[in-house]
C-alpha positions as CSV (number, residue, x, y, z in Angstrom):
1,M,24.0,4.1,-13.4
2,E,25.3,5.6,-16.9
3,R,21.8,5.2,-18.6
4,L,20.4,7.9,-15.7
5,K,23.1,10.1,-16.3
6,Q,22.7,10.2,-19.9
7,L,18.8,11.3,-19.3
8,F,19.9,13.7,-16.9
9,Y,22.4,15.2,-19.1
10,K,19.8,15.4,-22.1
11,T,17.1,17.2,-20.0
12,Y,19.4,19.7,-18.2
13,D,22.6,19.9,-20.3
14,V,25.1,19.5,-17.4
15,E,26.7,16.6,-15.6
16,P,24.8,16.0,-12.1
17,D,27.0,17.1,-9.0
18,K,26.4,14.1,-7.2
19,I,24.1,10.8,-7.0
20,I,23.0,9.1,-3.9
21,P,21.2,6.1,-3.7
22,L,17.9,6.1,-1.7
23,K,16.6,3.2,0.4
24,G,14.0,1.3,-1.7
25,D,11.0,-0.3,-1.0
26,G,9.8,-3.9,-1.8
27,S,10.1,-3.5,-5.5
28,D,13.3,-3.9,-7.5
29,R,13.5,-0.4,-8.5
30,K,16.3,1.5,-7.6
31,I,15.8,4.8,-6.5
32,Y,18.5,8.0,-6.5
33,R,18.6,11.5,-5.4
34,V,20.7,13.5,-8.2
35,F,22.2,17.0,-7.2
36,F,22.9,19.6,-9.6
37,D,23.4,23.2,-8.4
38,A,21.3,23.9,-5.3
39,H,18.5,21.2,-6.8
40,T,17.3,18.0,-6.5
41,V,15.4,15.6,-8.6
42,I,14.8,11.7,-8.1
43,G,15.7,9.2,-10.5
44,I,14.6,6.0,-11.0
45,I,16.0,2.9,-12.8
46,G,13.5,0.2,-13.4
47,N,13.7,-3.2,-15.3
48,D,10.3,-3.6,-15.6
49,F,8.7,-1.7,-18.6
50,D,5.3,-2.0,-18.3
51,E,5.7,-1.1,-14.5
52,N,7.3,2.1,-15.3
53,V,4.9,2.8,-18.4
54,A,2.0,2.4,-15.6
55,F,3.5,5.0,-13.0
56,V,4.3,7.5,-15.4
57,E,1.2,7.6,-17.1
58,F,-1.2,7.4,-14.1
59,T,1.1,10.1,-12.8
60,N,0.6,12.3,-15.6
61,H,-3.1,11.8,-15.5
62,F,-2.9,12.8,-11.7
63,H,-1.0,15.6,-12.0
64,R,-3.2,16.9,-15.1
65,Q,-6.5,16.3,-12.6
66,G,-4.5,18.7,-9.8
67,L,-3.6,16.2,-7.6
68,R,-0.5,16.2,-5.2
69,V,1.6,13.7,-7.0
70,P,5.4,14.1,-8.1
71,E,5.9,15.9,-11.3
72,I,7.2,13.6,-14.0
73,Y,10.2,15.8,-15.4
74,A,11.9,13.6,-18.2
75,E,11.6,9.9,-19.3
76,D,13.4,7.4,-21.2
77,L,11.2,4.4,-20.8
78,E,12.9,2.1,-23.2
79,N,15.7,2.3,-21.2
80,G,14.0,2.2,-17.7
81,V,14.8,5.4,-16.5
82,Y,12.7,8.3,-15.5
83,L,13.2,11.3,-13.5
84,E,10.5,13.2,-11.3
85,E,10.2,15.5,-9.0
86,D,12.0,15.6,-5.3
87,L,9.3,15.6,-2.5
88,G,11.9,15.2,0.1
89,E,13.0,12.9,2.9
90,W,10.0,12.2,4.9
91,T,7.4,9.7,4.5
92,L,4.3,9.7,6.6
93,F,5.5,6.8,8.7
94,D,8.8,8.5,9.1
95,W,7.5,11.5,10.1
96,M,5.0,10.1,12.4
97,C,7.6,7.8,14.3
98,E,10.0,11.3,15.1
99,I,6.8,12.8,16.6
100,R,5.3,9.6,18.3
101,K,8.6,8.8,20.3
102,R,9.1,12.4,21.5
103,D,5.6,13.4,22.1
104,G,3.2,10.5,21.6
105,F,0.4,10.1,19.3
106,T,-0.5,13.8,19.1
107,D,-3.4,15.8,17.7
108,E,-0.8,16.9,15.1
109,I,-0.4,13.3,13.6
110,R,-4.1,12.6,14.0
111,N,-4.8,15.9,11.7
112,M,-2.2,14.5,9.5
113,Y,-4.2,11.3,8.9
114,R,-7.5,13.2,8.4
115,Q,-6.2,15.2,5.5
116,V,-4.3,11.8,3.9
117,I,-7.6,9.7,4.3
118,E,-10.0,12.7,3.1
119,Y,-7.7,13.3,0.0
120,L,-8.1,9.5,-0.8
121,P,-11.4,10.3,-3.1
122,N,-9.6,12.3,-5.2
123,F,-7.8,9.4,-6.3
124,Q,-10.4,6.9,-6.3
125,V,-13.7,8.9,-7.6
126,K,-12.8,12.1,-9.2
127,A,-9.2,11.2,-11.2
128,G,-10.2,7.5,-11.1
129,A,-13.0,8.3,-13.6
130,G,-11.3,9.6,-16.4
131,I,-8.0,7.1,-15.8
132,D,-7.1,4.9,-18.5
133,Y,-7.1,1.7,-17.1
134,T,-4.9,0.0,-20.2
135,F,-2.1,1.2,-18.7
136,C,-2.4,-1.1,-15.7
137,Y,0.3,-3.5,-15.8
138,Q,-0.9,-6.5,-13.6
139,H,-4.5,-6.5,-13.6
140,V,-7.0,-4.1,-14.9
141,I,-9.6,-4.8,-12.0
142,F,-9.2,-6.1,-8.5
143,G,-11.6,-9.4,-9.1
144,R,-11.2,-13.2,-8.7
145,H,-7.6,-13.3,-10.1
146,S,-6.1,-10.9,-8.2
147,M,-8.0,-11.8,-5.0
148,N,-7.0,-15.3,-5.7
149,W,-3.3,-14.6,-6.3
150,D,-3.2,-12.4,-2.7
151,L,-4.6,-15.1,-0.9
152,H,-2.4,-17.9,-2.1
153,Y,0.9,-15.7,-1.8
154,F,-0.6,-15.6,2.0
155,L,-0.7,-19.3,1.8
156,N,2.5,-20.2,-0.2
157,R,5.0,-17.5,1.4
158,F,3.6,-17.1,5.0
159,L,1.6,-20.1,6.4
160,E,3.5,-22.7,4.8
161,V,6.7,-21.2,6.2
162,F,5.8,-20.1,9.4
163,Y,2.2,-21.8,10.5
164,K,2.7,-25.0,12.9
165,G,-0.6,-26.2,12.6
166,E,-1.9,-28.2,10.2
167,V,-3.5,-26.6,6.8
168,V,-5.5,-28.6,5.0
169,Q,-5.5,-27.3,1.3
170,S,-9.1,-28.3,0.4
171,E,-10.3,-26.5,3.6
172,V,-8.5,-23.4,3.0
173,E,-9.4,-23.3,-0.8
174,R,-13.0,-23.2,0.2
175,D,-12.6,-20.4,2.7
176,F,-10.7,-18.6,-0.1
177,N,-13.1,-19.1,-2.4
178,A,-16.1,-18.2,0.3
179,L,-14.1,-14.9,0.8
180,I,-13.8,-14.1,-2.9
181,D,-17.3,-14.6,-3.6
182,F,-18.6,-12.5,-0.6
183,L,-16.3,-9.3,-1.7
184,L,-17.3,-9.5,-5.3
185,E,-20.5,-8.5,-4.2
186,E,-19.2,-5.0,-4.0
187,D,-19.0,-2.7,-6.6
188,R,-15.6,-2.2,-8.2
189,K,-15.8,0.6,-10.3
190,Y,-13.2,2.9,-8.5
191,F,-9.7,3.4,-9.0
192,L,-8.1,1.3,-6.2
193,Y,-4.4,2.9,-5.6
194,R,-3.4,-0.7,-4.2
195,D,-0.8,0.2,-1.5
196,F,-2.1,3.2,0.1
197,Q,0.2,3.3,2.9
198,S,2.4,5.4,5.4
199,R,5.2,4.6,3.2
200,N,3.6,5.9,0.3
201,V,2.9,9.1,1.4
202,M,5.2,11.9,1.4
203,I,5.2,15.1,4.0
204,K,6.5,18.4,2.1
205,E,6.2,21.5,3.9
206,G,3.3,20.2,6.0
207,V,1.0,18.8,3.3
208,P,0.9,15.3,1.8
209,Y,1.5,14.2,-1.3
210,F,1.2,10.9,-2.8
211,I,3.5,7.8,-4.5
212,D,3.7,4.3,-5.6
213,Y,0.3,3.9,-7.1
214,Q,1.6,1.9,-10.1
215,S,-0.1,-1.0,-9.3
216,G,-3.2,0.8,-9.1
217,R,-6.5,-0.8,-11.0
218,K,-10.2,-0.6,-10.7
219,G,-11.7,-2.1,-7.6
220,A,-13.7,-1.3,-4.1
221,L,-13.4,1.8,-2.3
222,Q,-13.0,-0.4,1.0
223,Y,-9.4,-1.8,-0.1
224,D,-7.3,1.4,0.4
225,V,-9.1,2.8,3.4
226,A,-7.9,-0.6,5.0
227,S,-4.6,-0.4,3.7
228,L,-4.0,3.1,5.5
229,L,-5.7,2.0,8.5
230,F,-4.2,-1.3,9.2
231,D,-0.5,-0.2,7.7
232,A,0.9,-2.9,10.3
233,K,4.1,-1.0,11.7
234,A,1.8,2.5,11.8
235,N,0.2,0.8,14.5
236,L,-2.9,3.5,14.7
237,P,-5.1,3.2,17.8
238,Q,-8.1,1.6,16.9
239,D,-10.5,4.2,18.1
240,F,-9.0,6.6,15.8
241,R,-9.2,4.1,12.9
242,E,-12.8,4.3,13.6
243,E,-12.8,7.7,13.6
244,L,-11.0,8.1,10.6
245,I,-13.5,5.8,8.8
246,A,-16.3,8.2,9.5
247,N,-14.1,11.1,8.2
248,Y,-13.7,9.1,5.0
249,L,-17.3,8.3,4.6
250,E,-18.5,11.6,4.9
251,K,-15.7,13.0,2.5
252,V,-16.0,10.2,-0.1
253,N,-20.2,11.1,-0.1
254,E,-19.4,14.5,-1.3
255,V,-18.2,12.8,-4.9
256,A,-20.0,9.8,-4.6
257,S,-23.0,8.0,-3.3
258,V,-22.1,5.6,-0.8
259,N,-24.1,3.9,1.6
260,E,-22.7,3.5,5.0
261,N,-24.2,0.3,6.0
262,R,-23.2,-1.3,2.5
263,F,-19.6,0.0,3.1
264,M,-18.8,-1.5,6.6
265,R,-20.7,-4.8,5.6
266,Y,-17.7,-5.9,3.3
267,F,-15.0,-3.4,5.1
268,Y,-13.4,-5.8,7.6
269,G,-13.2,-8.5,4.5
270,F,-11.4,-6.1,2.7
271,V,-9.1,-5.6,5.8
272,L,-8.5,-9.3,6.0
273,I,-7.6,-10.0,2.2
274,R,-5.1,-6.7,2.7
275,M,-3.7,-8.1,6.0
276,M,-3.2,-11.5,3.9
277,Q,-1.6,-10.1,1.2
278,A,0.7,-8.5,3.8
279,F,1.7,-11.4,5.4
280,G,2.7,-13.1,2.0
281,A,4.8,-10.3,1.4
282,Y,6.6,-10.0,4.8
283,G,7.1,-13.9,4.2
284,Y,8.5,-13.4,0.5
285,L,10.6,-10.1,1.2
286,S,12.2,-11.4,4.5
287,V,12.8,-15.2,3.2
288,V,13.1,-14.8,-0.5
289,K,14.5,-11.6,-1.0
290,K,16.7,-11.5,2.2
291,K,15.0,-8.1,3.2
292,K,15.2,-9.3,6.8
293,H,13.7,-6.0,8.2
294,F,10.4,-6.6,6.7
295,F,9.7,-9.1,9.4
296,K,9.6,-6.4,11.9
297,S,5.8,-5.9,10.8
298,V,4.6,-9.3,11.7
299,P,4.2,-8.6,15.4
300,F,2.3,-5.5,14.4
301,A,0.1,-7.5,11.9
302,L,-0.7,-10.2,14.4
303,K,-1.5,-7.5,16.7
304,N,-4.1,-6.1,14.4
305,L,-5.3,-9.5,13.4
306,Q,-5.9,-10.2,17.3
307,I,-8.3,-6.8,17.3
308,L,-10.4,-8.3,14.4
309,L,-10.6,-11.7,16.0
310,D,-11.6,-9.7,19.3
311,K,-14.7,-8.3,17.3
312,N,-16.0,-11.6,16.5
313,L,-16.9,-10.3,13.3
314,E,-19.9,-12.2,11.1
315,I,-17.5,-12.7,8.4
316,F,-15.7,-15.0,10.4
317,N,-18.5,-17.7,9.8
318,L,-18.1,-17.7,6.1
319,I,-14.3,-18.7,6.4
320,P,-14.0,-21.2,9.8
321,T,-11.0,-22.8,8.9
322,L,-9.1,-19.4,8.2
323,H,-10.4,-18.4,11.4
324,R,-9.0,-21.2,13.1
325,I,-5.5,-20.3,11.7
326,Y,-6.0,-16.6,12.4
327,E,-6.5,-17.9,16.2
328,G,-3.0,-20.1,15.8
329,L,-0.8,-17.4,14.6
330,V,-1.5,-14.7,16.9
331,K,-0.6,-17.4,19.6
332,D,2.3,-18.1,18.4
333,E,5.1,-16.3,20.4
334,E,8.0,-17.4,18.3
335,L,6.5,-15.0,15.3
336,Y,6.5,-12.2,17.7
337,R,10.1,-12.8,18.3
338,M,11.4,-13.3,15.3
339,G,10.0,-10.0,14.2
340,E,11.4,-8.2,17.1
341,E,15.0,-9.8,16.9
342,Q,15.3,-8.1,12.7
């Protein structure tokens, strides 16, 4: 905390009136709202130097491109602190929940989601064309290594802990490789936001702003669309998801040439790999990090998995073992109960 106060004083030449901690995400960063006079800024303390550099450098690039991201006011990356613009209290998720519990899934929510999905190509294509990928702090591209890591995250942090059926390692590995080989057929020249979901969009004065893209890297267009549309607890109606895909494809084709049939050929494969990464995160954060509330997302994720199973997707022919495991997971009533109890 002291290093945050020092940066604040160095920047504004006053002591803060008050500093309050904000609810964090799945990372180990600490986030604070700093008050002075009639103003506020957000203070970040993070001990991962490379992560901090990625966020600050990507933010500065996006800001130069005119994208709606928080402005960086000051930084001391050697000491793991920086100050950024305060975008307010409302994430897209919280904003939506407040309206939804009162009025249902309204046109206001639908219109906001359209704004968000139609803004995504600004990151992927426009700003992505000039970004310096040397600042990526995990992987430079969402390729075989990244995909393999995500799939084993699912295996090690979720299946081995919660799945009650038999897991034959060699058969699972075969399916992992088949899925990866299939997804690697798609073009990966765009900026992949990596965690494009409802808690990483802030609603300020009725307009969406965007945060938490520090895990970004090169990748395929479909991944971020899948992340937003199949964000588990957001629980979007399936017909609306399909409408948003059409909105996105129309918008992205204003700045890139994207074949709709090719996009959809790979789309649900990216939905699956994103969902498996999310299942791994729910297991890791709830069991290892003791952040039990993350398990609340599991019943919603299982519902999404059931939607995909009901579609009888062609991709399931490539991954028969995973298909069988998925069918076992969606029938496990204990998983639903555990999620509801958190």
